[in-house]
N, C-alpha and C positions, 0 to 999 in steps of 0.2 A: 752685395752685399742690401738684401730687401731692405723697403719702408719697415718692417714687423723686424727684423732685427736690430734696427739700429732705432728702435724706441723702446725697445727690452736693453741695450744697452746704453741708453740714454740714462733709463729709469734707474737701471742696478747704479750707474756712475753716481745718480744725484743721491739715492739711497746707502750710499758709502761717503757721502759727502757729510748727507746729515748722521751718520753715527761716527765719523771723526768729529763731525761738533758737536755732538752728545757727548762725545770724552774727552775734549778740550778741556777741561776743568778739572783738575786734578783733586778728585772726591775723595779722598785720603787725607786733606787737608792736611797737610805733611808739615805747611811752610807754617800755618798758624800753631798747630802742634810743638813745632820745635817752639815755639816763641812761651806759650804758656810756660813749657818744660823747665823753660830758665827765668822765667818770674813769678811764678805762684809758687808762696812758699807755704805749706802747710804745715800746721804747728799741733797736731792734736785734732781734736773738731772744729779748728779756725786754722781758717786762710788768708791769707795777703796779697797784694799784688804788688811787686817791685814796681812802680811807674817810673818811678826816676833812671832805671836800669834802660826801659822801652824809650820814652825819652834823649837819652842818651845814646843808641843804640836804633832808629827808629827805621833802618831800612828796609828789617824783614816785614813788620808791622805794613809801612807803605806799600811792599811788593805785594802781599796778601792782600789789602783794600785794593788794589788796580785789577786785580782777577777778581774781586767779585763786581767791581765798577766794570767788567769787561764783558760781565755774562748777557748775555739779550736776552729779552720776555722768549724769544722762539726757540734758543738751548733750554732754558732752564725746563720751557712745555716739552722738553724731550727725555726728562730723567724720570727716573721712576720719587714715587713719592716719599722714598727714603731719603734719597739724596736731596731732592727737593727741601725736606726738613731738616734735612744737617747743616746745606748751606744756607737757610735762611738764621738755623740756631748761631753758626759761627760766625756769620755776616753780623749780625745783630752784637756779639760779644766783640768782636772784632772791633765794631763802628764804636761801641761804647768806651771801649778804650781808647781810641781816636778820641772823641769829644772832651772823656778824662784831661787827656794831654794836653787839649788848647787850652788850659786853664792851669796845668800839674805845675809848680806846688802850691800856688794860690787857690786853694778851694780845700773846704773842709769836707766836702760832700758833692755826689755831682748832683743834689738838687739845687744848688749853688749857680748852678749856669741854667742858662735861658731867659726867658723875659719875666717880669712881677709876675705876670698873668697867666702865665704858661711855664711848665717846667721842661727839662732837658728834652725828653723825649719827643718835644714837638719841634724840636731847632732843624731846619733843613740845612746838612752839613755833606753830603754826598749825594752819590748818583747809584741807582738801580736801576734796572732795565733802561738807563736812557734819559730819566728823569729824575729831577732832584728830590730826593728825598729823606725825612727823618726815620726817629725809632719806632717810635706808633707805628707808621706805618708796616716794619717786618712784622711789628709784633701781632 
């Protein structure tokens, strides 16, 4: 095998690894969707979340958040704009639930979380792209 063929082979191998990485995250968000189907109760034009159920059964939410936190900036960069937006929206919602659960049931509103001069959206409590972050960063 000559040098040019070896270079092409190595290039194809690296490209296939990049493609596999780009598709490693479940873009259907099946795990989080399943959680929402179990805990969101719709009554007419109103809906509510059964936080108590999630608090007593945290496994799926924790797994989904681990998936979110394992995504690298490089992997995210390979996704389509639609995939990036869906990821950020679902991450924001899942992490908001996690933040609420940190004090549930002892809070009246999400606004009860955070500090005196800052709301809950500035609390750093998760990692995104390898850095400790807050909800405002996603938004």
